N, C-alpha and C positions, 0 to 999 in steps of 0.2 A: 504494500500500500504506500502511495506517495503522498507526502504531506507538504504543503507550502509553508511559508514562514520558517525557512531553514535556520535562520538565526536563533529561533526559539528552541532548537533541538539539542543535539548532542553537545554542542559547544558550551551550552549553559549548565550542563550537569556533570562536567568532568570533576573528578575528586580533587580536593585541595592538596593531596599528596598521593603518591602511588599506592593503591589499595593493597597490593601484594606485599608491601614492605612497610607496614606501619611502625612508627616509633612510639612506644608507649607514652613517654612523657610529653609528646606533642599532640596526643589524641584528646584535645580539649576544645571546647567552644572558644571562638575568638573573644578577645577581651571585650567585655560588655560595657558600653557607655552608660552613663546615668540615664535612667528611664522613669517616666511617670506617665500616667494616663492623661489624656486630654480631658480637662474638666472645666466646669464653669456653669453659670446660670443658664447659658444657652446650649449646653452640651449634655447629652444623655450618656453618661459614663457608666462603666461597669459598677461603680459604687452606687450610682443612682438605681441601676437595675436591682442590685442585691437589696437595697433599702426600700424599694418601692412596695407599697401595700399589695397584697395578693388576695383578691376576692375569689371566692369559690362559686358554686352553682346556686342559683336562686331556687328556693323551694317554697311553694305557696301553701297557705292553709286551705282547709276544705271549702271555706266560703269564697276563696279566690280574691280577697281584698287586701291581704298582707302576704309578704314573703320574707323568709329569713335567708341571709347570705353570710356564710362564714367568711372571716377575714383574718389575715395574719400580716404582721409587719415586723421586720427585724430591727432591733435596737442595737446600733453600733456601740453605744455607751455601755449597755448592760450585757452585750453579746448574747442576747436572748431573742427568740422569736415569740412575739406576743400575739395572743389570739383574742378575737372578739367576734360578735355576730351583729349584723345590721338587720333591723326590721324595716322593711320598705313597703310603702303604700302602693298598691297596684291600680287604684282607681282615682287617686288624688295626687297627681304628679307634683303639685306645689308643696306637699308635705315633706319636710326634710327627713331623710333616713335617720333612724334612731339606733345608737350603738350600745350594745350590751357586751361587757367583758365576759368571756367564757371561762369562768372559774366558779368556785363556790361563792355565791353572792352574799355579801355582808348584809345584815339586817339594818340598813341605814336608809336615809332618804333616797328614793328611787325615781325621782322626777328628772334626774340628770343621768348621764352615762354612769353606770354602776361601778363602785369601787370593788376591789377584789381582795380575797385572802390569797396570798401567794402560795399556791400549790405547784408541785412540779409537773403534775399530769392533768390534762384536760380530756374531756370525753365528748361524746356526741351531743348535738342539740337538735331537737325535732319537735314538730307540732303534735299536741295531743287533743286540742280542739282549736277553734278559730281564734281564740284569744289567750291560749295557754301554750307556753313553750316548756319542754322538758329539757333539763340540763343534767347530763350524766357526769359525775365526778368520781374519779378513781382514788381510792385511799390506799392503805398499806395492804389490806387483805380482802377488801370488798369494795364495791362501788355503791354510791348513793345517787338517787334520782330526785331532783328538785323540780318543782313547778314554779314557773315565772309567769304571772298574769300580765297581759298587755291591755292597755286602754288606748283606743283609737277613735278619733273623730276627724272631721274635715280639716282641723287646724293642726293636730299634733298626734304623735305617737309617744307613749310613755308607759312605764311599768307601774303596777298597782301593788302597794303593800310590799311585804318582804317575800323572798323565796321560801317555799314550803317543802319540807321533806316528804316525798311520796313513798319511798321504800328503799330497800337495799337489795343488791344482787350479790351472790356468794363469791364472785371473782372480781378481778380488777381489769379484765380484758374483754368484756362484752362490748359489742359494737354493732353497726348496721341495723339500727332500730326502725321498725315500721309499726305504726299503730293503726288498727281498724276500729273506728268508733262504733260501728254497728254491732260488732261482736264483742266489743270491749277486750280485744286481744292485742297484746303487745308481742311482737315477734322480733327476735334479734339473733345474732350469731355469736359464738364464742368457741374457743379452742378447748377441746376436752380429750381425755384419754379414751382408750378403746371401749370402756364400759359406758361411755356417753353420759356419765353422771356429773352434772354441773356442781353439785354440792360437795363433791369429794376432790375437786381439782386442787385446792390449796394443800390438802393433806398429801395428795399424790405428788404435787410439785416438791414438797418438802422431802418426801422419800427419795425422789429422783436426785435432788441436789445433795442429799446425804448418803448416796449409794456407795461412796468410798472409792470411786474412781471417776475418770472423766471420759471414758470410752463411749463412742457411739458405734453400735453394731448393726449391720444392714444385711438383709436377705432379699430386699426388693429395691427398686428405684422409685422415687428419687433418692439419691444420697444427699444431695444438697440442691436447693432451688432458689434461683435469683440471687439472694444474699443471705440465705439461712440454711444451716445444716438441718436436715430433716430430723425432727424429734419424734416423740411418742404422741404428741397432741396434734389434732387436726380440727378444722372448723366444722361445726354443725349448727343446725337451726333449733331454736327453742321458742316456746310460747308460754305466756302467763297472762293472768287477768290484770287489767288496769281499769278501774271503775271510778266513777264520780258520784259522791253521795249528795243528798239534797242541800247540804251546807257548802257545796262546791269544794269539798276536800277529796283529793285523789288518793286511791288506795292500790298498792301493788300486791298482786298475789304472792303467796309464799311457795307455791308449787310451780316448778318449771318443767314443762313437757318436752322431753327429748324426742323431737319429731323424726330424726334420722337414726335412732338407736338400732343397732343390730342390722343395718342395711349395707354397710361399707360405703355409704354415700357421704361425701364431704362437700359442703357448700357454705359460703361462696367458694368458688374455685380459685385456688392459689396460683400465682402470687398476687394477682391484681383484682380478683373478684370482690364485689361489694354489694351494695344495694341493687345493682343492675343484674344480679344473679338470681333474684327471687322477687315474688310479688305476693300480696296478701289480699284476699277477698273476704267477704263476711263469713264464709264457711271453709275456705280452702287456702292452702299455700301452694304456689307453683314455683319450682326451682330447677336449676340446671346443675349437673354434677358430672365429673369424669366417669366414664363407664367403669363400674367396679370390677369387671372381670378382665380388664386389659391393663398391661403394664403402662403406668402413666408416662414414663419418660420417652417412650417411642410411639405413643398414640395420642391423638387429639380428640378422639370421639367423646362427646358429651351427650348425655341423655336428659330429657326433660321429664319431670315427675310432678304429680299432684298428690297432696296429702291433706287430710283433715286438719284444720287449724288447731284443734284441741288435742291432736295426737291420738285420735280414736280409730285410726285406720292405718293400714300399711300403705306406703307410697305406690302409686300406679303410674306406669310409664305412658307418656303421650307420644313420644317419638316412635318412628317406624323401626329403628334398629339398624338402618342402612345409612345413617348420616355421619358427618364428621363432627366438628365442634358446633355447639349451640350457645346462644347468648341472649340476654335481655328478655326473659319471659315476662309478659304482662297480662293482666286480666282486663276485660272490658268493664264498663261501669256496672253492668247488671250481673257480672260474674258468670255469664253463660258462655263466653268464648275466651280463649287464651291465644295470644300471638307470641312468637319468638323468632329469632334469627337463626338460620341454619345453613351450614356448609355441607357440600356433598362428600368431600374427600377426607377420610381419616388420615392423619399424618401431615396435613397441610394447613397451617394456621392462617394463611392469607388467601384461601379459596374465596370465591364470591359468596357473600351472605345473601340469603333469600328470606323473605318474610313468609312464615308458615302460620296458618290459623287453624286452631282446633276448636270445633263446635262441640262443647261439652254436652249439650242437650241431644244432638243428633249423632254423637260419637263419630264425627267425620273430620278428617285432617286434610288440608289442601294447601298447596304452595301458591302464593299470591304474585310474587315478582319473579317468576321462573325465567322470563325472557328479558328482564331489565338489566342492562349491563353496568350496574353500579351496586355497591354494597351498603345497604342501610346500616345505621348504627343504633340510635336510641328510638324506642317505639312508644306511642301513646294513643289509645282510642279517644275519640271525642266523647262528650257526655251523653250524646244520643246513640253512640255505638255504631253509627253508620259511616264513619270515616276513621281512617288511621293516619296519624301523623308520625313523621320520623325525620331524622337527620341522615345525610349521606354525603360523602365526598364526591365532588364533580369538578374536574379540571382545576384541582388545587384550591378549591374552596369547599367549605362544609355548609350545605344548604338545608333549609327546612322544606320538606316535601309533604304533599297531601295526596291521599288515594282513597276513593270510596271503597267500603267493605262490600263485596259482592254477596249475593245469596249463596248459602252453603250448598255445594254440589251434593248429589245423591249418594256418592261414595267417595272414599278417600282417594286422592290423586295428586301427583306432582305436576300434572299438566291439565288443569281445568280449562274448559272452553269458556272463555269470558269475553264480554264486550270490551272494546278498546279502553273505555273510560276506567275500567278496573285494572288495567295492566300498564298504564302510562302515567307514572307519578308526575305531579305538577309542582314545580318549584315555587315556593312563596318568598324565599330570600335568594339572593344571587351573588352575594359577596361575603368575604370574611369567613368566620368559622363558628357555627352554631353548635350548641350542646345542651343537654339537660332539659329537653322539652317537657312541658306539662300542660295538658289541656285544662281549661277552667270553665266554670259555669258562665253564662251570659256570652257564649260564643267567642271565647278568647283563648289564646295560647301564649304561655310564658316560656321564654328560653333565655339562655345565657349565650353571649357572643363576644369573641375577641377578634383582634386583627393585628397586623404588623405594627399599628400605631397605638394600640390600647389593650390592656389586660381585660379580664372579664367584666362585663356589665350586663345588667338585666334588661331585656326587651320584651315587648308584648305586641301581639297582633290581635286586633279586634274585628268585629263584624264577620266572623267566620261563617255565619249562616249564609251571607251573600256570596262568599267565596265558594262554599260547598254547593250552593245552588247553581252557580256558573259552571263549576266543574262537572256536575251531574248532567248539565245540558250540553256539555262538550265545548263550552265557551272558555277555553283556558286563557285566551287573551285578556280576559277580565282580571286576571291575577297579576298582570304586568305592573300595575300601578301601586301594588301593596307597599306601604312604607311602615315598617315596625316603629313603634314608639319606644324611645330610649328612657328607661326609668332611673338609671344611675349613671354617674360620671366619676367613678372612684379615683381615677388617675388624672383627672382634668387639671387640677391645680399643680400637681407634681410635674406634669409634662408640659405645662404652659411655657411657651417660648423655646421648646427643645427642637421644634421643626422636624419631627420624625418623618421618614420616608414612607409613603403608602405602598411602595413597591410597584414595579411595572412588569408586565409580561412580555417575553419575547418568544417567538416560535421559529423553529428551523427544522430542516429535514435531517433525520437521524438514520439509524440502521434500518435496512429493508424499506427505505423511502418513507418511513412513518414520520408524522409531525410530532415534534418533541417540544415541550414547554420548559421555560426557566423563568425565575423571578430575578429582577435586578433592582438593587437599591443604590442610589447615587449618594455620594458623600456630601456632607454639609459644605456649602460654598461652591458646589458644582456649577460650572459655566460651560455651555456648549462651545466647542471650537478651540478650547485650550488643549492643544495636542500634547499627548504624553505627560499629562499633568498629575494623574492620580495613580497610586498603587492599587492593585486589585487583589481581592481574596476570592478564591473559588471554594465554596463550602459544599461538601458532599454529604447527603443525608444517610442515616442508617436504615436498618430494616432487614434486608434491602427493600422489602415490600412496605414502603412508607412513601411520604411525599413532603416536600416543602409546601406548606399551605399558608394561606393568608391568615395567620393566627399568631397570638402572642406566645413567646417562650421565655421562661425564667432561666433557661440554661444556654441554649444556642439562639440568642436573640440577634437577628441580622442587623437591626438598627444600632446596636452597640458597636458592631464592626464598622458600619457606615459612619457613625459619629466619631470614631477614632481615625477617620480619614481615608477609609478604603472604599473603592467601588466594589460592591458585593454581587456575586453571581451565585444563584441557588438553582442548580440544574435538577430536573426531574426526569432522569433517563429511564431506559427500559428497566422494569422491575418496580417502578413507582406506581402507587395506587391512585385512584380517582380518575384514571384515563381509560378505563375499560379493563376487563379481566385478562384479555389476551396480552395487553401491554404489561400487566403485572406479572403474569406467568412467564413472560419472555426471558427473565433472568435466570430461571431455574436451570441448573447444569451449564450455565454460561456466564459465570460471574465475571470473568475477565474479557468477555466478548462484546456483545451488543451494547451494554451500558457505556463502554468506553468509546465505541464508535459515535454514540450520541454525544458524549461529553466533549470529545474532540471537535465534533461539528459545532456544538454550542460555543466552545471556546473561540474557534475561528470566527464564528458569526459575531460574537460580542466584540472582538478586536476590530472587525471590519466596520461594525455599526457604530462603535463608540471610539473614535480616534483619540479621545481624551484619556483613555487608559494607557498607562505606561507598561508595556509588556516586559520591560526590563526590571520592573518592581512588582512581580507577580508571586503570590503565595497561595497555598491551598491547605485546607483542613477538613477533617472528617472524623466521625465517631462510628463505632460498631462496623456495619458494612462500609460506611464512609471511611473508617479507619483501614479496612481491607483495601479500599480503593487507593488510599494514600500509599500504602505499602506496595500496591501493584504498580502505581505510577512510578515509584522509586526505581523499580526494576525494568522500566520501559521508557528510556529517554527518547526512543524513536517516536513516541506519541507527539512530541513537539510542544508540550506545555511550557517548558522553560521556567518552571517554578524555582525561585531562589531559596525558599524555605518551606518546610512541610510540618504539619501538626497531625499526629495520629492519636486519637483518644479511644482506648479500649478496642483496638482493631485486631483483625485476624492477621497473624503472621504465618503460621503453618496450618493450612486448612485440614490436612489429614490428622494432625494432632488434635485439632479442635473437635473433630468427629468423635474422639474418645473422651475428651475432657469436659465438654459442655454439659449443662444440666439437662436441657430439653433435646434429647437425642433425635426426636422426630424431625427437628429443623434441619440438621445436617443431612439426615438420610434422604429428605426430600430434595434439598437444594443441590446435593452432590451425587444424586442418582443411586444411592445405596449406602450401606454401612461402610465405614472407612477401610475395611480390609477387602471389600468386594472389588472385582476387577474394574467395573465401570467407574466406581468412585475413586479408586486408586489412580486410574488413568486421568480422570479429570483433575485430581490434585496435582499430579505430575505436570499437567498443563497450566493450571491456574493458581497454584499456591505461591504466594509472594516469596516464601522462603527459598524457592528454587531459583530465584533470580537475584540473590543477594550480591553476586559478583558484579552486578551492574549498578549497585546502589552508590549514589554520590552526592545527593542533595542534603544539606543540613536539615535535621529532623528532631522535633520535640515529640517525646512519647509520654502519654499520661495514662495512668491506670488506677483503678480502685481495687484494693485487696479483697473486698467482699463481692467482687464481680465473679459470679459463678457461671454466668452465661459465656463469658470469654475470660478465662483465668488470667491473672496478672503476668504469668510466665510468657504470654504472647508478646507483651511489650518488653519484658525483660530480655527475651531472646532476640528481638529486633534491636534493642539497644546494645546488647553485647556484639551483635554483628556490626553495627555502625561504628562502635568504638574500635574494634579490631581492624576495620577498613580505614580508620583514620578520618572518618566523616564527622564534622561537627555535629554533636548530638547532646541531648539532655533527657533525663528520665525523671518524671514526677510521679510519685506514688502517694495515694491517699489511703492509708490503712483502714479507715472507717467508712469508705464509700463503696457503693455497688457499681452497677453499669452506668449510673448517673452520678453527678456531683450535686448533692442535695443540701449539705451543710452550708449555711450562708458564708461563714468565714472561708471555707474551702472554695466556694464559688468565686469569691473575690481573689483568692490566691490563683485559682485556675485562670481567670482572665488576665491577671498580672503576668503569669508565665507565658501565656499565649501571645499577648501583645508585645511583651518584651522580646520574645523570640523573633517575631516578625520584624520588629523595629531594627534589630541588629543587621538584617539583611536587605530590607527595603524601606527603612524609615526615611523621614524627611531629610535627614542629613545626606541621603544618597539620591535625592530628587534630581532627575535629569534636567539639565538647563534647557 
C-alpha cells in the first residue's frame, strides 16, 4: 500500500539511538523542562474538570412533579468527594433546585441546605412517595433508612421537620432500592453467601476474615472480575415490607425475603449491573441473570426470570433459551407485559440488542426491533402502555426514540409480521447523549442528557399525546420540531467564559469504501488560515466496540485536550458502535486491519482539510483497545502518522497472553477467533499482536496502568515499557496501584492529566512551535 505524505513516515520515527545496542545509563527520557497546565478564568483545565460538580441521573417521583438528582463535587482543600442530592421541580421551571446533603441528616432547621454529620459512607437515596425521600446510611455493622419529607409549592422546595428513622437493614452493603407503593414492597440487592441469608452475613464475614489464612481457592471462573478477586459472596435480590401508618410514620419490615435463594441466580449482574437489571410491579419482580448452568467467564448468555415479589414462588424463565446477553427488563404500567433487550449470540457482548416483549396474560414472546439496525439501551413504557420509549446510539449521538406497542401476535416469534409504524422507531432528540429515560403522567418524558460542552442535566419533553398520535398516523415529520425543555444548568456558572468546543463532524471514505465519521475539536484561539499553527492529538477510543459520542466524560474529556492547545481528532473507525451492526462487527478477527485503514484515511483527510494543523507536532493517545492501537502504530511506521509522542493507557501489548490472563475470556475468544492456543487464534496473534513488532518501535511513549485492572493486567504495560527501555526509546511508566481499567480517584485523575500533558509538551509543546 502506498501512502502520500512521505515526510510523515519512517523518517519521523527513527530511534534516538540504535535499538540493537542500547546503553543502559542513556535509556532515559530527555531532560524535562518546567511544565504547568494552561489555566485561567477563560480556560477549562484538567483541575477544572476534576473539581467540576458531577450530576447523576434524574429520577422522578410517582406524581411526576419532582425529581431527585444525585450530585458529587470534589474538594481540593479536604481531598474528599462530597455528595448531595438536588430536588428539582418538573412543572415549575422558575423554582430553584433545592440541595440536600446525602449523609445522616442532623435534626436542625431544615429550610436551608441541610447540615450533615460527617460519616465516611453514604448510601442510596430514593423516592418512597411523592413527597418523601428515603436516605440509606451505612454504619459499622448495619444500615439505617431515614425518611426526609419534602414540601413543594409554586414558589419553593424545602424539607419539613427532621429526618425520621424508618428501620434498619442487617448489613452495610445493601443497594439498588426500588419501592412499589401499591404492594408496599421494598426491593433491593445485597451480596450474600451461598445460603442466601441476609441476617447471617456479618457473622459469616467475621468467620471469613478470621479463617487464619489469606488464600482464595477456585474451582470455577471467574477468578477475578474487573477489579475484584472473586469471593464467596454474590449479589441477590431481597424484598421486605415498607408501610405508612395513619400518622405518616414509615415502618420497615423485619423479614427479608431471599427471592433468588437456592437458584444459582445472581442479580444484578456483575460488575456493572444495577437498577437496570431488574424491575418491580405490584405483584412480581423481573430480573436478568447469567445462565446458571454455563461457565461465566466464557459465556455471555443471560436469562430473564419473573418471580413473586413476596418470594412465594420459584422464578420462571421468560427467555427462549436461545439468546445471548439480556439487559434492562421493565414492566409496563399495568404489569401485564415485560420488555427487555436481547442479543442473539452467546459469547459476544457487542451483538445488536433487540427489544423483546413478553405478554404475561397471553404467554407470548415476540421481538419488536428485529430489522432495526441500531441497539436500544434504556426502555420505558408510557403510562397508557401503548408506546415504548428508549435511548439508542445513532451516528455518534445517543437519541430518544419512540415506537408504538403492536398487538400481541398469536404465538411467540422473533419475526412478527407488523405494520411499518411498529418497526421504524422515531427519533425525538437528534443531538448529544440521552440516558435515564422515565415516562411521566400528563404525557411527558424525563431524561438526562450530556454533551461535549456540558455534564448531565435534566430535560423533559411534553405533549407526548400529540407526538404519539402523529406517529400512529404515520406523520413522523410532526416530531421534527420537538425541543426538550432544559430543567437544570448544573455547570453553567463553572463553565461560563470557558468557550468549550461543541465538536464538528467530518466524514471520509475508509476500508471497503465505507463512510467513516470522526469528531474534531478546535483549540481555543483557532483562526482559519494560520498554516501549521496548532499541534494535534489523535485520540483512539477503547472497546473496541464503542464510539466517541457527543457526550461529557470525566476521564477522557476532549475539551480538556483542546483547551490545552491541541487540535483534537476523535476517529470512529471500523468496530465503532452506533453506525450499524455490520460496521461494529467488522473489527472482529481484524484488529490490526480495517480500523487502521480508516484511521489513516481520516488522518490524511484532516491534514488536507485543516492546513492549520502542524503535522510536525502530532501526538496520539488511546486506552484499552485504543491502547492496543497505540502499540500497533508503534510497530508500523509505514502507516505514515509521524507521531512525535504516544500515550498508551491500559492497552494490549501481547494479544495471545491477554487471551489467558483477562477476566472475561469470552471477549478474547470472540475477537480473536478462538481460544489462545487454537490454530486460528494463534495465527491471528502472530499477525496482529503488537509484541511481535517491537523491533520497529521508536516513538517516545508514556504507558499508564492500574494495578487493579483485571481486564488487561498491568504486566501488559510493564512488558511494553521494558521493551522500550531496552530499545533505548524515551519512555515512562505510571502505575496506579489502587485503580482499575479506569482512573476514578480525583487526585489520581489530576496526576494522570499532568503526566499526559507533560509528556506531550516535551515533544510538541509551544517551545517547538514551527515558525
